[in-house]
C-alpha positions as a Markdown table, in Angstrom:
| # | Residue | x | y | z |
|---|---|---|---|---|
| 1 | Unk | 0.0 | 0.1 | 0.2 |
| 2 | Unk | 1.1 | 3.3 | -0.9 |
| 3 | Unk | 2.2 | 5.8 | 1.9 |
| 4 | Unk | -0.4 | 8.7 | 2.0 |
| 5 | Unk | 1.0 | 12.2 | 2.2 |
| 6 | Unk | -0.6 | 14.8 | 4.3 |
| 7 | Unk | 0.2 | 18.8 | 4.1 |
| 8 | Unk | -0.3 | 20.4 | 7.4 |
| 9 | Unk | -0.9 | 23.9 | 7.1 |
| 10 | Unk | -0.9 | 25.8 | 10.4 |
| 11 | Unk | 0.7 | 29.0 | 11.5 |
| 12 | Unk | 1.6 | 27.7 | 14.7 |
| 13 | Unk | 4.8 | 25.8 | 14.8 |
| 14 | Unk | 3.7 | 23.9 | 18.2 |
| 15 | Unk | 0.3 | 23.0 | 16.6 |
| 16 | Unk | 2.1 | 21.8 | 13.3 |
| 17 | Unk | 4.6 | 19.8 | 15.1 |
| 18 | Unk | 1.9 | 18.2 | 17.4 |
| 19 | Unk | -0.1 | 17.1 | 14.2 |
| 20 | Unk | 2.9 | 16.2 | 12.3 |
| 21 | Unk | 4.1 | 13.7 | 15.0 |
| 22 | Unk | 0.9 | 12.2 | 15.3 |
| 23 | Unk | 0.7 | 11.6 | 11.5 |
| 24 | Unk | 4.2 | 10.4 | 11.3 |
| 25 | Unk | 3.7 | 7.7 | 14.0 |
| 26 | Unk | 0.8 | 6.5 | 12.1 |
| 27 | Unk | 2.8 | 6.0 | 8.9 |
| 28 | Unk | 2.0 | 9.1 | 6.8 |
| 29 | Unk | 4.5 | 11.2 | 4.8 |
| 30 | Unk | 4.0 | 14.9 | 6.3 |
| 31 | Unk | 4.8 | 18.3 | 4.9 |
| 32 | Unk | 4.4 | 21.3 | 6.6 |
| 33 | Unk | 3.4 | 25.0 | 5.6 |
| 34 | Unk | 3.0 | 28.0 | 7.9 |
| 35 | Unk | 0.9 | 30.4 | 5.7 |
| 36 | Unk | -1.6 | 30.3 | 2.8 |
| 37 | Unk | 0.9 | 31.0 | 0.0 |
| 38 | Unk | 3.3 | 28.3 | 1.4 |
| 39 | Unk | 0.4 | 25.9 | 1.5 |
| 40 | Unk | -0.7 | 26.3 | -2.2 |
| 41 | Unk | 3.0 | 26.4 | -3.4 |
| 42 | Unk | 3.6 | 23.0 | -1.3 |
| 43 | Unk | 0.2 | 21.6 | -2.8 |
| 44 | Unk | 1.1 | 22.4 | -6.3 |
| 45 | Unk | 4.6 | 20.9 | -6.0 |
| 46 | Unk | 3.7 | 17.5 | -4.3 |
| 47 | Unk | 0.1 | 17.0 | -4.7 |
| 48 | Unk | -0.6 | 15.5 | -1.3 |
| 49 | Unk | -3.4 | 13.2 | -0.7 |
| 50 | Unk | -4.8 | 15.5 | 2.1 |
| 51 | Unk | -4.4 | 19.2 | 3.2 |
| 52 | Unk | -5.1 | 19.6 | 7.1 |
| 53 | Unk | -5.5 | 23.4 | 7.1 |
| 54 | Unk | -6.0 | 25.7 | 10.4 |
| 55 | Unk | -8.8 | 27.9 | 9.9 |
| 56 | Unk | -6.8 | 30.9 | 11.2 |
| 57 | Unk | -3.7 | 30.5 | 8.8 |
| 58 | Unk | -1.9 | 33.5 | 8.1 |
| 59 | Unk | -1.8 | 35.4 | 5.1 |
| 60 | Unk | -4.8 | 34.0 | 3.4 |
| 61 | Unk | -8.5 | 33.6 | 3.4 |
| 62 | Unk | -8.6 | 30.0 | 4.1 |
| 63 | Unk | -11.8 | 29.2 | 2.2 |
| 64 | Unk | -10.4 | 30.7 | -0.8 |
| 65 | Unk | -7.0 | 28.9 | -0.6 |
| 66 | Unk | -8.9 | 25.7 | 0.3 |
| 67 | Unk | -11.3 | 26.2 | -2.7 |
| 68 | Unk | -8.2 | 26.9 | -5.1 |
| 69 | Unk | -6.4 | 23.6 | -4.0 |
| 70 | Unk | -9.6 | 21.5 | -4.5 |
| 71 | Unk | -10.5 | 23.2 | -7.9 |
| 72 | Unk | -7.0 | 22.7 | -9.1 |
| 73 | Unk | -7.3 | 19.0 | -8.0 |
| 74 | Unk | -4.2 | 19.3 | -6.1 |
| 75 | Unk | -5.9 | 17.8 | -3.1 |
| 76 | Unk | -8.8 | 17.8 | -0.5 |
| 77 | Unk | -8.9 | 20.0 | 2.4 |
| 78 | Unk | -9.9 | 19.3 | 6.1 |
| 79 | Unk | -10.1 | 22.3 | 8.4 |
| 80 | Unk | -8.6 | 22.6 | 11.7 |
| 81 | Unk | -10.5 | 24.8 | 14.3 |
| 82 | Unk | -10.9 | 25.6 | 17.7 |
| 83 | Unk | -14.4 | 26.7 | 17.6 |
| 84 | Unk | -16.5 | 25.4 | 14.6 |
| 85 | Unk | -18.7 | 28.2 | 13.4 |
| 86 | Unk | -21.9 | 28.4 | 11.4 |
| 87 | Unk | -19.9 | 29.9 | 8.6 |
| 88 | Unk | -17.4 | 27.0 | 8.7 |
| 89 | Unk | -20.2 | 24.5 | 8.5 |
| 90 | Unk | -21.7 | 26.4 | 5.5 |
| 91 | Unk | -18.3 | 26.6 | 3.8 |
| 92 | Unk | -17.8 | 23.1 | 4.3 |
| 93 | Unk | -20.7 | 22.2 | 2.2 |
| 94 | Unk | -19.0 | 23.4 | -0.9 |
| 95 | Unk | -15.9 | 21.2 | 0.0 |
| 96 | Unk | -15.2 | 17.8 | -1.4 |
| 97 | Unk | -15.1 | 16.3 | 2.0 |
| 98 | Unk | -17.5 | 17.5 | 4.7 |
| 99 | Unk | -15.1 | 17.0 | 7.6 |
| 100 | Unk | -13.1 | 19.2 | 10.1 |
| 101 | Unk | -11.2 | 18.4 | 13.2 |
| 102 | Unk | -11.2 | 20.6 | 16.5 |
| 103 | Unk | -8.5 | 21.7 | 18.5 |
| 104 | Unk | -6.9 | 20.9 | 20.7 |
| 105 | Unk | -6.0 | 18.0 | 18.7 |
| 106 | Unk | -7.3 | 14.5 | 19.9 |
| 107 | Unk | -4.8 | 12.0 | 18.2 |
| 108 | Unk | -7.4 | 9.2 | 17.8 |
| 109 | Unk | -9.9 | 11.4 | 16.5 |
| 110 | Unk | -7.3 | 13.0 | 14.0 |
| 111 | Unk | -6.4 | 9.6 | 12.6 |
| 112 | Unk | -9.9 | 8.7 | 12.4 |
| 113 | Unk | -10.8 | 11.9 | 10.4 |
| 114 | Unk | -7.8 | 11.7 | 8.2 |
| 115 | Unk | -8.6 | 8.0 | 7.3 |
| 116 | Unk | -12.2 | 8.7 | 6.5 |
| 117 | Unk | -11.3 | 11.7 | 4.4 |
| 118 | Unk | -8.7 | 9.7 | 2.4 |
| 119 | Unk | -11.1 | 6.9 | 1.9 |
| 120 | Unk | -13.9 | 9.4 | 0.7 |
| 121 | Unk | -11.2 | 11.1 | -1.3 |
| 122 | Unk | -10.5 | 8.1 | -3.3 |
| 123 | Unk | -14.2 | 7.2 | -3.9 |
| 124 | Unk | -14.6 | 10.9 | -5.2 |
| 125 | Unk | -11.7 | 10.6 | -7.5 |
| 126 | Unk | -13.2 | 7.2 | -9.0 |
| 127 | Unk | -16.6 | 8.9 | -9.5 |
| 128 | Unk | -15.0 | 12.0 | -11.2 |
| 129 | Unk | -13.2 | 9.8 | -13.6 |
| 130 | Unk | -16.1 | 7.8 | -14.3 |
| 131 | Unk | -17.9 | 10.8 | -15.1 |
| 132 | Unk | -15.3 | 12.2 | -17.3 |
| 133 | Unk | -15.3 | 9.0 | -19.2 |
| 134 | Unk | -18.9 | 9.1 | -19.5 |
| 135 | Unk | -19.1 | 12.6 | -20.8 |
| 136 | Unk | -16.5 | 11.9 | -23.3 |
| 137 | Unk | -18.0 | 8.7 | -24.6 |
| 138 | Unk | -21.4 | 10.8 | -24.7 |
| 139 | Unk | -19.4 | 13.6 | -26.8 |
| 140 | Unk | -18.1 | 11.0 | -29.0 |
| 141 | Unk | -21.3 | 9.4 | -29.6 |
| 142 | Unk | -23.0 | 12.7 | -30.4 |
| 143 | Unk | -20.2 | 13.5 | -32.9 |
| 144 | Unk | -20.6 | 10.0 | -34.6 |
| 145 | Unk | -24.4 | 10.5 | -34.8 |
| 146 | Unk | -24.0 | 13.9 | -36.3 |
| 147 | Unk | -21.6 | 12.5 | -38.9 |
| 148 | Unk | -24.0 | 9.6 | -39.6 |
| 149 | Unk | -26.9 | 12.2 | -40.2 |
| 150 | Unk | -24.8 | 14.2 | -42.8 |
| 151 | Unk | -23.7 | 11.0 | -44.6 |
| 152 | Unk | -27.3 | 10.1 | -44.7 |
| 153 | Unk | -28.5 | 13.6 | -45.8 |
| 154 | Unk | -25.8 | 14.5 | -48.3 |
| 155 | Unk | -25.2 | 11.0 | -49.8 |
| 156 | Unk | -28.4 | 9.5 | -49.3 |
| 157 | Unk | -27.2 | 6.7 | -47.3 |
| 158 | Unk | -29.0 | 4.4 | -44.8 |
| 159 | Unk | -28.0 | 4.9 | -41.2 |
| 160 | Unk | -26.1 | 1.4 | -41.1 |
| 161 | Unk | -24.4 | 2.3 | -44.4 |
| 162 | Unk | -23.2 | 5.6 | -43.0 |
| 163 | Unk | -22.2 | 4.0 | -39.7 |
| 164 | Unk | -20.2 | 1.4 | -42.0 |
| 165 | Unk | -18.5 | 4.1 | -43.9 |
| 166 | Unk | -17.5 | 5.8 | -40.7 |
| 167 | Unk | -16.1 | 2.6 | -39.3 |
| 168 | Unk | -14.0 | 1.9 | -42.5 |
| 169 | Unk | -12.5 | 5.3 | -42.4 |
| 170 | Unk | -11.6 | 4.6 | -38.7 |
| 171 | Unk | -10.2 | 1.4 | -39.4 |
| 172 | Unk | -8.3 | 2.4 | -42.7 |
| 173 | Unk | -6.6 | 5.2 | -40.5 |
| 174 | Unk | -6.1 | 3.5 | -37.3 |
| 175 | Unk | -8.0 | 6.2 | -35.6 |
| 176 | Unk | -11.1 | 6.4 | -33.4 |
| 177 | Unk | -14.5 | 6.7 | -35.0 |
| 178 | Unk | -15.0 | 9.9 | -33.4 |
| 179 | Unk | -11.9 | 11.1 | -35.6 |
| 180 | Unk | -13.6 | 9.8 | -38.7 |
| 181 | Unk | -16.8 | 11.6 | -37.8 |
| 182 | Unk | -15.0 | 14.9 | -37.3 |
| 183 | Unk | -13.5 | 14.6 | -40.6 |
| 184 | Unk | -17.0 | 13.9 | -42.4 |
| 185 | Unk | -18.3 | 16.8 | -40.5 |
| 186 | Unk | -15.4 | 19.2 | -41.6 |
| 187 | Unk | -15.6 | 17.7 | -45.3 |
| 188 | Unk | -19.4 | 18.3 | -45.7 |
| 189 | Unk | -20.1 | 21.2 | -43.3 |
| 190 | Unk | -16.8 | 23.1 | -43.6 |
């Protein structure tokens, strides 16, 4: 099993050290950042499996920073806070993993939240990849159907003949049918 990496972003060196020690004992690879720009820079560099971000991180709006990290698909973010507020709970609704950990950090709870978040992050990644494949497949299907329609309209072919023409073009060139469909569209619709 791969060792998961965690970026701990906290302005307090003591707090970062405490969290780091707990995670290292559990076998995680741990990186540290003391401010928002450092957290983003490190996340872009190493793409950690998880970012634990203190809600009072220096030099940043933590919600914007966390949103940036997740939008760029650098990692998922779990917040650390002494006092969960209504605002935090509202912001969590837009995050990939709806989780946070309270300070002072309870080691057992920290490990539980980290492991829960990593499991859910992996599920989310699998679902996102599946959606991307389905969207790509649907897009290709639409392109092929459009090209079949053009062949049927312009050349008076039946649907199966148009499909066969696209398939033959694809096989002759060793390219996907979507390529053949785009070529037909380009030729007849300029």
